Backbone as ProteinMPNN parsed JSONL, in Angstrom:
{"seq_chain_A": "MNEIHKGDVGTTFRANVVDSSTAVDLSSSTYTSLFFVFRDPANNPSTLTATSFNSASGGVVDFVVATSTTLGTQGAWYLQLIVTAGTNKWHSDVHGFIVHPNL", "coords_chain_A": {"N_chain_A": [[93.088, 83.705, 118.329], [95.759, 85.908, 117.896], [98.068, 86.248, 116.475], [99.811, 86.261, 113.337], [101.034, 83.694, 111.353], [103.835, 82.159, 109.672], [103.086, 80.802, 106.559], [100.351, 80.694, 107.005], [96.97, 80.226, 105.967], [93.942, 81.612, 104.881], [93.848, 83.846, 106.441], [92.536, 87.065, 106.944], [92.955, 90.242, 105.601], [92.008, 93.535, 106.106], [90.811, 96.597, 104.833], [89.641, 99.83, 105.485], [88.176, 102.178, 103.627], [88.162, 105.576, 103.626], [87.118, 108.999, 103.227], [87.798, 112.031, 104.394], [86.791, 111.169, 106.876], [84.456, 109.881, 106.091], [82.94, 106.974, 104.893], [83.879, 105.503, 101.811], [82.013, 104.799, 98.938], [82.599, 102.011, 97.358], [81.356, 100.424, 95.567], [80.642, 101.514, 93.214], [81.033, 101.673, 89.658], [83.008, 103.348, 89.017], [85.363, 102.886, 90.367], [88.07, 101.201, 89.378], [90.02, 99.326, 90.091], [91.24, 97.501, 92.907], [93.856, 96.936, 94.941], [96.027, 95.107, 97.113], [99.194, 95.783, 98.321], [101.824, 93.928, 99.392], [104.764, 93.917, 101.304], [107.537, 92.032, 101.862], [109.841, 90.8, 104.467], [112.342, 90.866, 103.174], [112.135, 92.99, 101.558], [110.698, 92.654, 99.215], [108.112, 93.337, 96.996], [104.652, 92.365, 96.615], [101.886, 92.489, 94.583], [98.55, 92.152, 95.045], [95.285, 91.286, 94.079], [92.368, 92.563, 95.584], [90.203, 90.408, 97.379], [87.543, 90.542, 98.064], [84.763, 92.771, 98.383], [83.334, 93.333, 100.708], [80.575, 94.842, 102.146], [80.808, 97.008, 100.415], [79.738, 99.527, 99.937], [80.217, 100.642, 102.323], [82.89, 101.104, 102.369], [84.655, 98.984, 102.894], [87.254, 96.739, 102.289], [88.56, 93.573, 101.503], [91.267, 91.2, 101.691], [91.897, 87.873, 101.359], [94.116, 85.478, 102.397], [95.154, 82.944, 100.276], [97.013, 80.979, 99.682], [99.758, 79.036, 101.023], [102.206, 80.135, 100.484], [101.991, 82.864, 100.299], [102.383, 84.316, 102.705], [105.042, 83.514, 103.294], [107.431, 84.023, 104.634], [108.968, 84.664, 107.696], [108.906, 87.524, 109.894], [109.106, 91.176, 109.772], [106.525, 92.709, 108.058], [104.86, 94.752, 105.568], [101.937, 96.499, 104.469], [99.789, 97.97, 101.978], [96.96, 99.567, 100.618], [95.842, 100.049, 97.301], [93.861, 102.098, 95.383], [92.147, 102.584, 92.398], [90.569, 104.796, 90.112], [89.528, 105.329, 87.102], [91.777, 107.557, 85.707], [92.753, 108.317, 88.103], [94.514, 107.647, 91.16], [94.893, 106.284, 94.357], [96.66, 105.864, 97.431], [96.68, 104.014, 100.41], [97.419, 104.54, 103.938], [100.506, 103.141, 105.105], [100.745, 100.041, 106.645], [102.14, 98.075, 109.212], [102.964, 94.677, 110.072], [103.629, 91.62, 111.869], [104.911, 88.514, 110.84], [104.936, 85.568, 112.367], [107.133, 82.855, 113.451], [106.661, 79.27, 113.158], [106.358, 76.458, 115.388]], "CA_chain_A": [[94.505, 83.875, 118.074], [96.049, 87.245, 117.397], [99.288, 86.274, 115.68], [99.854, 85.738, 111.975], [102.183, 82.809, 111.28], [104.379, 81.768, 108.374], [102.327, 79.77, 105.875], [98.92, 80.732, 107.305], [96.011, 80.344, 104.874], [92.64, 82.014, 105.391], [93.969, 85.114, 107.167], [91.895, 88.17, 106.232], [93.44, 91.609, 105.781], [90.866, 94.402, 105.817], [91.057, 98.038, 104.758], [88.458, 100.686, 105.497], [88.487, 103.335, 102.785], [87.388, 106.751, 104.033], [87.53, 110.311, 102.733], [87.359, 112.999, 105.41], [86.083, 110.354, 107.874], [83.24, 109.315, 105.514], [83.213, 105.761, 104.126], [83.793, 105.663, 100.361], [81.207, 103.775, 98.282], [83.453, 101.375, 96.361], [80.535, 99.589, 94.689], [80.478, 102.242, 91.959], [81.916, 101.222, 88.575], [84.08, 104.342, 88.894], [86.585, 102.302, 90.923], [88.444, 100.185, 88.408], [90.821, 98.257, 90.694], [91.606, 97.567, 94.32], [94.968, 96.012, 95.15], [96.843, 95.172, 98.319], [100.613, 95.565, 98.083], [102.514, 93.384, 100.559], [106.227, 93.971, 101.193], [108.055, 91.045, 102.811], [111.022, 91.26, 105.218], [113.481, 91.073, 102.264], [111.778, 94.185, 100.787], [110.103, 92.257, 97.942], [106.674, 93.633, 96.969], [103.695, 91.53, 95.892], [100.627, 93.198, 94.378], [97.505, 91.13, 95.017], [93.947, 91.837, 93.906], [91.465, 92.384, 96.719], [89.37, 89.237, 97.123], [86.123, 90.853, 98.237], [84.403, 94.134, 98.704], [82.242, 93.22, 101.666], [80.06, 96.153, 102.543], [81.515, 97.949, 99.539], [79.231, 100.884, 100.12], [80.787, 101.111, 103.583], [84.319, 101.312, 102.206], [85.425, 97.866, 103.439], [87.888, 95.91, 101.266], [89.272, 92.45, 102.113], [92.114, 90.263, 100.968], [92.018, 86.638, 102.127], [95.284, 84.704, 101.973], [94.668, 81.69, 99.707], [98.075, 79.969, 99.565], [100.732, 79.054, 102.114], [103.407, 80.861, 100.086], [101.77, 84.314, 100.359], [103.08, 84.776, 103.915], [106.033, 82.454, 103.411], [108.661, 84.445, 105.321], [108.71, 85.288, 108.994], [109.547, 88.819, 110.101], [108.306, 92.397, 109.665], [105.886, 92.923, 106.767], [104.095, 95.993, 105.426], [100.92, 96.433, 103.421], [99.158, 99.22, 101.576], [95.884, 99.405, 99.637], [95.856, 100.982, 96.18], [92.536, 102.232, 94.779], [92.179, 103.384, 91.175], [89.302, 105.185, 89.492], [89.933, 105.985, 85.858], [93.191, 107.949, 85.734], [93.121, 108.665, 89.488], [95.063, 106.547, 91.947], [95.133, 106.655, 95.749], [97.358, 104.891, 98.271], [96.344, 104.108, 101.828], [98.553, 104.55, 104.854], [101.243, 101.88, 105.16], [100.575, 99.375, 107.939], [103.069, 96.987, 109.458], [102.552, 93.529, 110.876], [104.672, 90.612, 112.039], [104.627, 87.116, 110.562], [105.672, 84.804, 113.391], [107.541, 81.501, 113.068], [105.937, 78.134, 113.718], [107.196, 75.566, 116.206]], "C_chain_A": [[94.723, 85.241, 117.446], [97.256, 87.295, 116.478], [99.046, 85.721, 114.279], [101.126, 84.903, 111.903], [102.574, 82.486, 109.841], [103.531, 80.636, 107.803], [100.843, 79.754, 106.173], [98.105, 80.912, 106.031], [94.669, 80.699, 105.493], [92.672, 83.296, 106.207], [93.363, 86.228, 106.312], [92.548, 89.495, 106.608], [92.318, 92.516, 105.321], [91.311, 95.859, 105.808], [89.718, 98.752, 104.755], [88.816, 101.961, 104.753], [87.558, 104.478, 103.163], [87.972, 108.0, 103.39], [86.945, 111.331, 103.697], [86.425, 112.333, 106.419], [84.738, 109.816, 107.387], [83.623, 108.1, 104.677], [82.978, 106.015, 102.638], [82.988, 104.498, 99.792], [82.013, 103.189, 97.131], [82.659, 100.51, 95.39], [80.313, 100.25, 93.329], [81.453, 101.707, 90.917], [83.053, 102.21, 88.329], [85.415, 103.757, 89.353], [86.964, 101.086, 90.098], [89.318, 99.084, 88.98], [91.132, 98.573, 92.156], [92.658, 96.499, 94.556], [95.557, 96.205, 96.54], [98.283, 94.923, 97.899], [101.222, 95.112, 99.406], [104.011, 93.495, 100.308], [106.782, 93.062, 102.279], [109.319, 91.555, 103.514], [112.264, 91.489, 104.358], [113.227, 92.245, 101.318], [111.228, 93.864, 99.397], [108.61, 92.556, 97.959], [105.886, 92.573, 96.198], [102.402, 92.318, 95.793], [99.544, 92.167, 94.139], [96.137, 91.796, 94.942], [93.1, 91.559, 95.138], [90.5, 91.254, 96.38], [87.897, 89.5, 97.337], [85.954, 92.309, 98.614], [83.204, 94.083, 99.624], [81.847, 94.611, 102.128], [80.727, 97.242, 101.714], [81.022, 99.369, 99.729], [79.722, 101.486, 101.423], [82.293, 101.258, 103.535], [85.2, 100.193, 102.72], [85.934, 96.992, 102.295], [88.689, 94.829, 101.971], [90.223, 91.791, 101.132], [92.269, 89.05, 101.865], [93.175, 85.834, 101.555], [94.82, 83.314, 101.53], [95.734, 80.602, 99.608], [99.089, 80.125, 100.691], [101.997, 79.824, 101.764], [103.245, 82.379, 100.185], [102.496, 84.924, 101.543], [104.169, 83.762, 104.253], [107.313, 82.802, 104.129], [108.29, 85.088, 106.644], [109.446, 86.612, 109.081], [108.559, 89.967, 109.933], [107.833, 92.593, 108.228], [105.176, 94.262, 106.776], [103.045, 95.783, 104.341], [100.308, 97.797, 103.196], [98.084, 98.888, 100.546], [96.049, 100.466, 98.556], [94.476, 100.931, 95.516], [92.691, 103.074, 93.517], [90.754, 103.623, 90.677], [89.664, 105.972, 88.248], [91.42, 106.291, 85.884], [93.654, 108.356, 87.127], [93.58, 107.433, 90.241], [95.349, 107.047, 93.351], [95.794, 105.508, 96.484], [96.943, 105.107, 99.725], [97.608, 104.352, 102.649], [99.229, 103.186, 104.773], [101.093, 101.32, 106.576], [101.556, 98.222, 108.053], [102.442, 95.875, 110.27], [103.691, 92.527, 110.924], [104.13, 89.256, 111.629], [105.548, 86.315, 111.48], [106.065, 83.416, 112.88], [106.594, 80.463, 113.678], [106.893, 77.3, 114.563], [107.811, 74.485, 115.362]], "O_chain_A": [[93.966, 85.67, 116.576], [97.451, 88.284, 115.771], [98.205, 84.847, 114.064], [102.185, 85.351, 112.342], [101.751, 82.535, 108.926], [103.286, 79.634, 108.476], [100.126, 78.897, 105.657], [98.495, 81.655, 105.13], [94.299, 80.142, 106.526], [91.622, 83.784, 106.624], [93.638, 86.326, 105.116], [92.676, 89.824, 107.787], [91.736, 92.294, 104.26], [92.084, 96.295, 106.662], [88.774, 98.318, 104.094], [89.663, 102.733, 105.202], [86.337, 104.374, 103.042], [89.155, 108.054, 103.055], [85.726, 111.471, 103.797], [85.383, 112.889, 106.768], [83.948, 109.336, 108.201], [84.527, 108.179, 103.846], [82.002, 106.661, 102.255], [83.249, 103.342, 100.124], [82.103, 103.787, 96.059], [83.239, 99.921, 94.478], [79.844, 99.6, 92.395], [82.575, 101.329, 91.253], [83.951, 101.944, 87.531], [86.467, 104.086, 88.805], [86.27, 100.069, 90.115], [89.362, 97.994, 88.41], [91.265, 99.726, 92.565], [92.395, 95.308, 94.394], [95.584, 97.314, 97.074], [98.563, 93.953, 97.193], [101.146, 95.819, 100.411], [104.477, 93.195, 99.208], [106.539, 93.279, 103.467], [109.812, 92.633, 103.185], [113.158, 92.232, 104.765], [114.0, 92.474, 100.388], [111.285, 94.705, 98.5], [107.902, 92.079, 98.846], [106.393, 91.968, 95.254], [101.874, 92.77, 96.808], [99.592, 91.406, 93.173], [95.867, 92.758, 95.661], [93.114, 90.45, 95.672], [90.033, 91.144, 95.246], [87.066, 88.744, 96.833], [86.875, 92.971, 99.094], [82.178, 94.711, 99.359], [82.695, 95.441, 102.457], [81.156, 98.267, 102.244], [81.81, 100.313, 99.686], [79.654, 102.701, 101.614], [82.917, 101.513, 104.565], [86.385, 100.416, 102.964], [85.161, 96.557, 101.441], [89.415, 95.113, 102.924], [90.018, 91.818, 99.919], [92.719, 89.173, 103.004], [93.204, 85.545, 100.358], [94.178, 82.593, 102.293], [95.4, 79.426, 99.466], [99.256, 81.213, 101.243], [102.788, 80.139, 102.653], [104.237, 83.108, 100.159], [103.16, 85.95, 101.396], [104.209, 83.222, 105.358], [108.206, 81.961, 104.23], [107.411, 85.947, 106.707], [110.474, 86.809, 108.433], [107.344, 89.769, 109.948], [108.639, 92.639, 107.299], [104.917, 94.84, 107.832], [103.237, 94.994, 103.417], [100.302, 98.657, 104.076], [98.284, 98.019, 99.697], [96.352, 101.624, 98.844], [93.992, 99.864, 95.139], [93.291, 104.148, 93.553], [89.872, 102.774, 90.805], [90.058, 107.135, 88.327], [92.237, 105.388, 86.062], [94.82, 108.704, 87.316], [93.106, 106.323, 89.999], [95.966, 108.097, 93.53], [95.533, 104.337, 96.207], [96.867, 106.239, 100.202], [98.718, 104.366, 102.117], [98.595, 102.194, 104.414], [101.287, 102.027, 107.565], [101.772, 97.481, 107.094], [101.515, 96.095, 111.05], [104.611, 92.584, 110.108], [103.024, 88.88, 112.017], [106.772, 86.384, 111.375], [105.415, 82.867, 111.99], [105.83, 80.76, 114.597], [108.111, 77.44, 114.448], [108.547, 73.643, 115.878]]}, "name": "protein", "num_of_chains": 1, "seq": "MNEIHKGDVGTTFRANVVDSSTAVDLSSSTYTSLFFVFRDPANNPSTLTATSFNSASGGVVDFVVATSTTLGTQGAWYLQLIVTAGTNKWHSDVHGFIVHPNL"}
């Protein structure tokens, strides 16, 4: 299945963190937080802590949806990863996706 639906649980969002096309090693204690910011169709943001750093040395960060309310509204959504290291803060590109209705 390729669609994301309202109320889905277990959906994984993945970000690949690169710098000049080289994967960033996020396993270092230098990186103090990794958050995904989701913006729903009503323009409400939710900042959620990344749930895993699979292959952290390869720059891969995941967020797995754990509750049915996280994607509780159908329509156009946006997400962005925020990485902090000490006083430095970086934002990924903004990516859009659609949450589809259920029957």
